[in-house]
N, C-alpha and C positions, 0 to 999 in steps of 0.2 A: 556370423553364426547365431547371433542373438535375434536376428530378424525372423527366424522361423518359429518364434514363440506363438503358442496358441492363446486364444482369448482366455482359456480356462486357467492358465497359470496365474496364481495370485501376484498382484503387483508388488514390486519393491520400489518404494517411493523415496526419493532423495529431495529434501526441502532445503534449498540454499537460503541463507539469511534466516535460519530457523530460530534465532534468539530475539528477533525484532518483534514489533507490534503485531504484524500479520502472521508471522511464523509461530509465535506463542499462541495466537488465537486458533490457528489450524491444529497445533498440538493439542489444545484443549478439546476441540471438536472431535479429533481422532481418538483421544484417550478417555475423555469423560462423557462424550455424547454418542458413542457407538459409531463414529465415523470410519472406523477401521474394520474392514471385512475380514472374515476368517482367513488365516494364512498370510495376510499382507504384512510386509515389513515397512515401517516408516522410520526414516532417519532424519533428524533435525540437526542440520549442520550450522555451526557458528564460526565466525571468522578466525577464532583461535585455532580451530582444527585445520583450516586450509585458507590460505590467501589466494582467492580466485583470480586476482590480477596476474598471478604466476601460472603459466600453462602447465608446468611440471607438477605443481601442487594440485591443480585441478584434475589432471589425469590420474594422479595417485589416489585421490579421494574417490573418483569414479571406479578405479580398479578395486579399491577396498570394499565399496558397498554395492557395486554392480547393479545400479538401478535400472528398472524397466521404464519408470516414469520419473519426471523431474518437475518440481514446482520451484521456479526460479525467482526468488525474492531479493537475493543479495544485491546490494548497490552501495556505492560510495555516496553518502549524503552528508549535508551540513546545514547550518542555518542560513537564512537569507543573505547575511552579510559575508559569510565565508564563501558562498557560491559566487557572489558578485566579485569578490577579490580573486578567486581561483577558478574561473570558468574553464580554462584549458585543462587544469588538473582533473576536474570532475568529468570533462569530456573524455580524456585519454583513459583514465582508470575504468570508467564505466564501459567504454567501447571494448576494452580488454576483457573485463569480467564477462560481458555478454557473449563476446566471440568465443572465449574459452569454454564457457558452459554449453553454448549451442553446438559448437563444432565437436567438442568431446562427446556430447550426447549423440550426435550423428555418427561419429566414428565407432561408438560403442553400441549402436543399434537401439538406442532408447526409443520406445514406441511413441511417447508423447511428452512434450514439454509445455508447461503453462507458465509464461513469464508475467511479471507484474509491471505494467506501465504506470504512469502517474498523470493526473489531470493537468499538470503543469506543461505537458507536451502540446496541448491544444494551441492553435494559432492565437496570437495576442489580439489581432484585429479580426473580429469574426462576427457572424450573426448568431443569435441564440434561439433555441437551445442548440448546443453542440452535439453532434452525433458521431458515430464511428467512422463515417465516410469523410470527415472533415479534418482528420489528424494532420495531414500534410499540406493543408491549404494556407500556406503563409507561415512566416517565422513565429516561433514561440516568444513568450515574454523575455525581454532582454536580460532580466536580472539573473536568470540561471540557464542561459542558452546552451551551455556546455552539457549539463546534465540532461536537459530536455532533448537535445539532438541525439545524444547517445541512446536515450530511451526510445525515441522514434525509430532508430535504426533496428531495434529488435523486430518491429513490424516488417521492415524491409527484409531482414534476414529470414523471418518466418516464411515470407512469400517465396524467397529464394530456395530455402530448403524443401519447400513443397514443389516448386516448379522443376527443380533439378533432380531431386531425390525422392519426391513423393512423401516427405515427412509431414506428420501432423503436429506441427509446432505452432502454438497460438499464444495469445496474450489477453489479459484482462486490464481494464482501466478503472480502478476504484476512484471515487471522488474523495472528499476529506475524511480519512479514516481516523477514528479515535478509539480508545479502550485501554484495558489493563496492559501493562508492560510497554506503554508508549514512552517517548522521551519527554519528560516533564520539565526540561531545562528552560529557564526564562528566555535565554537568547536564541536557542536553536531548536526548541521543542515545537511540535505542532501547535496551532492556535489554541485549541480547547485544553490540551494538557498543560500548556504553559499558564493559561488562565486559572486552571485548577490549582496549580502550585502557588501562583500569586495570591489567590483567594485564601488558601490554607495559611500562608504566611501572614497576610493582612489580619486574618481572624486571630491568629496566635499573638500578634504584636499589638493588636488594637489600633491599627493604622487604616487609612482609607485604601480601597482597592484601586490601583492605577491601571487603567486599560489603555493600551497604545492604540491611537486612532479614534475615529468618531463612533465606532460601533455600528455604522450603517452598511458596510459591505455585506453581501449576502452569500451564504455558502450552503451546499448540501452536505450534511454530515452523515456518515455511515458507521455503525458500531462494528468493531473489529470481528466479533463473533459472527455477525451477519456476513461479512466479507469471507470469512473462513468457510462457512457453510456453502456459500456460492462457489468458492474455489473448488470444493470437492465435487460439486455438480459439474463444473466446467471440466475438471479432470476426467470424470466418468462419462459424461453425456454430451458435452458440447463438441460438435464435430467440425466447426468452421476453422479456417486459418485466420480469417479476419478477426480482429479483436472485438471484445464485448465490454461495454461500460457497465460497471457494477455501482449502482447508485439508487438512492431513494428518488421518488418522482420530482419533477420540476416544482410541483406545488409545495414540496417539503423544504424548499430553499428558504432560509430565514436569516435575518440580520444577526451579526455577531452579538449585538447587545441583548437579544432574546436569549441566546445561549449563556451569556454572562449571568443573566437573572436566574436561569436554571441551575447554574453552578453555585451561585450564592445560596439558593434554596437548599441544594444538596448538601452543602457544607455548613448550613445554618449560619451564614455570614450576615450580620445585621448592620454592618458599618456602611460608610459612604462609598459610593462608586463614582470614580472620576474618569472621564474620557479625555485623554491627552491628545488633543487635535493637532498638536505640533508634530506628532509622529505620522508617518505616511500610512495610508489605508491599503495600499496595494491595489489589486484589481477589485473593482466594485462588485462584479459578479462573474461567475464562470458556469452559468446554468448548463447542465448536461442532461441529455434525454436518456431515459432508461426504457424507451419504447421497445428496443430490441430484446432486452432482458425480459420485459413483460410479455412479449410474444411467446417466448419460451416458457416462462414461469409466471403465469398470470396470478397465481395464488400465493406467491412467496410473501411472508409477513416480515416486515422490517421491525426491529426493536425501536419503539418510540424514543425520540431524542432525550426527553426528560428521564426516562428509565435507564437508558444507556449511560447518561451523564451521572446519575445517582450510583450506578454499579461501578463506574470508573472512579468516581470520587471515593467511594467506600474502599475500593482496592488500594487506591493511592494512600489513604490514611492508614490502612492496616499494613501496608508494605513500604512505608516511607523510607525505612532504612535500606531497602534493596532497590527501590525505584531509581530510574535514571533521572537524576536531578542536576 
């Protein structure tokens, strides 16, 4: 019955994982940057309101908000070591979450779903740069194979919903996202946010900053608000089922140690920086191509890394008591 919606009816958008890094950024763009068009309803769902591993709770929340569009960010995630220990747990929970969200969206006639994949889904042994056509070309890195395979299945499911039901469900693949509302925990935070927290503490205590690894691995970092702005474009304009990589260009990939220096500058840390090379570096690079994104949006301007780091550090200092540490 909801299939007969005309284009003219304003969207009712349900954002799963609405309290996380990307969810908070989308909320900011929608509420503070005019990202919400007249008559639209945006609901940002957090895990407290519904456990999406449970089908009944998923159905109930869709019944409550009756979305026409869904941005699916919710996932079970943990730090590197937890993933290594509990790969099966992450596989099963994420398969369930994704199946519940996509199938319930289909059953309720949701027009479009945009899911969030992760750059960890790419094959471990690969040529660079990696593009959208290479997702399934060999197994992902062994450390979090459960989570990665569950995420890859979203792409397979999207193809299935289109082939069998004509549904326009798609996915984006951001590279390393950072920004306000990230997880700043030392053990299981993302690399930049964990380093910001470490630098903050080292400055306060007058101790050297200990960086795990050599600082030589290279990454492409993208500011969460840039990701959010691109998510809205994908929701409104991008018509493919095939996923699209959201990333700065290959030439923007830089060593972790360069980012460490930017963080030290942003927090005015003048102490010693020590690279602990007894700790593993992980993958040395994961260069992704943003050529597809650039074909669609040649003029999109990304926030320069030093500026995004400064904004994130300022947010962290000002919100230390509420930040996830």
